[in-house]
N, C-alpha and C positions, 0 to 999 in steps of 0.2 A: 217757074220754080224759084225764082230769085226772091219774090215777095215773102213766101213762107220762111225761107232761110233768113232773110233780114229780120223778120218778126221774131224768129227764135233767138237770133243773136241779141236783139234788143231786150227780149225777156231775160236772157242770161245776164246781160249787163245790169239790168234793174235788180235781179235777184242777188247778184254779187254785191251791189251797192247797199242793198237793204241788209245783207248779212254783216257787212262792215259796220254799218250804223248800229245794228243791234249789239255787235260785239263791243263797240266803243261805249255803248250805254250800259252794258252789263258790268257791275262792279266785280273786280277780280278778288277772290277770297285771299285775304292776307294771312301768311303763315304766322302761327303763334310762336313767340320767342320767350325764353326764360329770362328772368330778371334776378340779379343778385345784389344785395346791399350789405355793407359792412359797417360795424360800429365798434370803436375801440376806446378803452379807457385804461389808465394806469394810476397807481398810487401806492402808499404804504399800507401794510397790514401787519398785525401781530400774529406770529406763527410759532407754534410749539414744536420744537425739534424732537427727535427720537429719544434723546436722553432727558427730556422734560424741560430743557431751557426754553425761554421765550425770547424770540428775536424779532426785530422789526425788519420785514422783508418787502421788497417790491412785489406788487401783484399786477398782472396784465390780463385784462379781460377782452375777449373778442366775441362779438355776436354777429353771425351771418344769418340773413333772412333771404328766403327764396320764394319767388312767385312767378307770374307770367305777365306779359303786357296786354293780355286780353282777359277781362273779368270773367270769372267762371270757368276758364279753361283749365284742363287738367295739368297738374304740375309735371315737370320733367324729372327724370331720375338722374341724380348726380353720379358721375363716374370718377371724377378726379378733382382735387382742389390743391392749388399751389398758392401759399400765402408768403408774401415777402415782408419781412420785418425791417423797420427803419433803423438807421444808425448802425454802430458797430460794437455795441456793448457786449453782446453775446451772452452765454450762460456759463455756469460753473458745473455743468453736468458731469465732468470727469471726476469731480470730488464726491458725487452722490452715489449711493447704491443703485444698482440697475435691476430692472425687471422687464424683460423683453416679452414680445408677443409669443415667442416660442416657449418661454418659461411659463407664462400664464396658461398656454395650451396644455403644457405638461401638468399644471396644477388643476386641470379640468375647469378652468374659469374661476377658480377660487382665488381672487386677488388678495385676500387676507394673508395668503402664504408668501406674497412678495416681501422682500426685505424691508424692514422699517426704514423710513426715510426716502424710499424710492418713489413714493407717490408725490407728484408735483403739481397736481391740479384736478379740478373736477368741473362738472357742469351738466347740462341736459341737451337732449336732441328731441325735437318734436317733428314727427313725420306721419305721413298718411299712406296706408295701404290702398293704392289707387283703385284697384278693381273691386275692393270691398267697401270703400268709403269710410274706413275706420281710421281715426286719428289717435295716436298714442304718444306718450312722452317717455323717453328712456333715459337712463343714467349713464353719464360719461365719466370715466375716471382715467387720469393721465399718469403715466409712470416714466421716469427717466429710464432710458434704454441705451444699451451698447455704450455705456460710459459717456453719455451726453451726445452721441452721434445721431440719436433718433428719439422720438417720443412714441410710446405705446399707448394707443387709445383703446380702452376697454369699454364696450357698449353693451348695456344690458336692458332688456325690456321683456315684459310678459304678455303684452297684447299688441297685435292679434296673434302673435306667435312668440314662443319663448326664444329669446336671442341672448347669447353670451359670447361675444366675439371680440377679438382684439386685432387692431390694425397697427402695423409698424410703419411709422411715418418718419423718413429720414430728415435730418436737419443738415443743411449744406451752408457752409460759411461762404460769404460773397465778399467781393472787394470793390464793387462799384457803388451804385446809388443806394443799394440796400445792404444791410449787415448779414442777413442770412435768410434762407427760405425753408419752409416746411412743405413737404410733398406728401399728400395723403391720397392714395389710390384706393377707391372703395371696391372691395371684393364683390364678385357677382352674387355671393350669398346674401349680401346686405342690399343689393339692388333688387333682387327677386327673392323675397323672403319665403314665399310659398310658390309652387309651380304656377306660373301665369299671373302672379300677383306682384306688382312692382311698387317700389317705394318712392314717394316724393317728399323730400325733406323740406320742412317749413322754416325751422330755426335750428341753429347749432350754436349754443351759448356756453363758452368755457372760460375758466379763469385759471391762469398759470401762476404759481408761486412756490414757496418752499424754502427751507433752510436746513443746514446741517452743521454740526460742530466737529471740526477736524483738529485733533491735537489741542483742544481747548479754544480754538479760534472759530467764530461763526462765519459761515459762508452762505450767501443767498443763491438760489438757483439762477435768478436773473441778476446779472451784474449791474445793470443800469442804476445809477443814482440820480440821474437827471431826466427831465421829460424829453421824449423823442421829438426831433425837429421835423422829420419827414412823415408822410402818411403811410399807413399799412396798405398794401396792394394785393389783391386776390385775383386769381384766374381760375375759372370753373368750367369744367367740361360736362355737358349734359347729353342725354339721349331720351327721345320719346319712343318707348318700345312698341307702341301701337302703330306707329308710322315709320319708324326707323330714322326719323329726323334727328340730327345731331346739331349741337350749337356750343359755342364757347363765348362766355361773357366775362367781363372784368368789373371790378369794383374797388373803390379806394375810400379810405376814411382817415381823417386827422384824429389823432389820439387825444381824447379829453384827459387831462393829466393834472394831478395835484403834486406838489413837490415831494420827491422821493428822498 
C-alpha cells in the first residue's frame, strides 16, 4: 500500500506546484482609480456693479477635470470636494448681499430673485449620466452666502433630466499653509439623478469675481491684489456605485497669474 500512497502524494505535490506556477503567470486585474487635475488662473477684469459703476476687480478661475487611470473605464461619482486656496487675502463677502441655498430653494430655483450684487461668479459643469451614456453641460452660478461664510452653487441643466439645485459650500478661514478652504458636499440627488443612473463629472469650470459699492467706496469680492505664491490644493472623494469602491485623490496647481 505504500507505493500508491507515495504516488498520490507525488501527484498532489505536482498539482500544487502547477497551480502556483499558473497563479503566478496569470495577471491580477488592477483596480481602476479616479484621476483629478486642477488648473488655476487669476487676473483683473472689468466688472459692472449693481448701481452701474464699472470697477476693475480680481477674477479667479479654477478648472477641475476628472477621468480614470484606465482608458475607457467608467467615471467615478464625486461625493465631496475640498479646495484649499493659497495665501491669506480672503474675501469681502461680509460687504456683499447674500443669497443662500435656502433662499434659492424658497425662490423655486429662480436665481433672478436673488439680491442684486449677490452673484459672484459663474461657469459650467460637464457630466455624463453613466448608465445612459449621455453627456450634458450644465450652467453653474455662484452667490455670496451667509455674509461671506459660504458660497451657494446653483446648478441647472435640462439633459438628460431637468436639474435646478443649489449646494451650500462653507468657506473656512485657515491660519497655516493656506488662507481658506471651500468644502462642497455633493447631495445624493446630484450623484444619482434618476433611479439607478449615476453621474460622472468630467469638468467643473468656474470663475469667481464681483464688486460692490458701499458708501461710495468700491470693494471687490476677492481682496487679493497680488498674485498668489502657493498652489491651489484639492481633495476629492469618489465612489463607484456599481462596485461600491471608494477612493480619495488629491490634485495641485500653480495659479497662472497676471498682475492684479
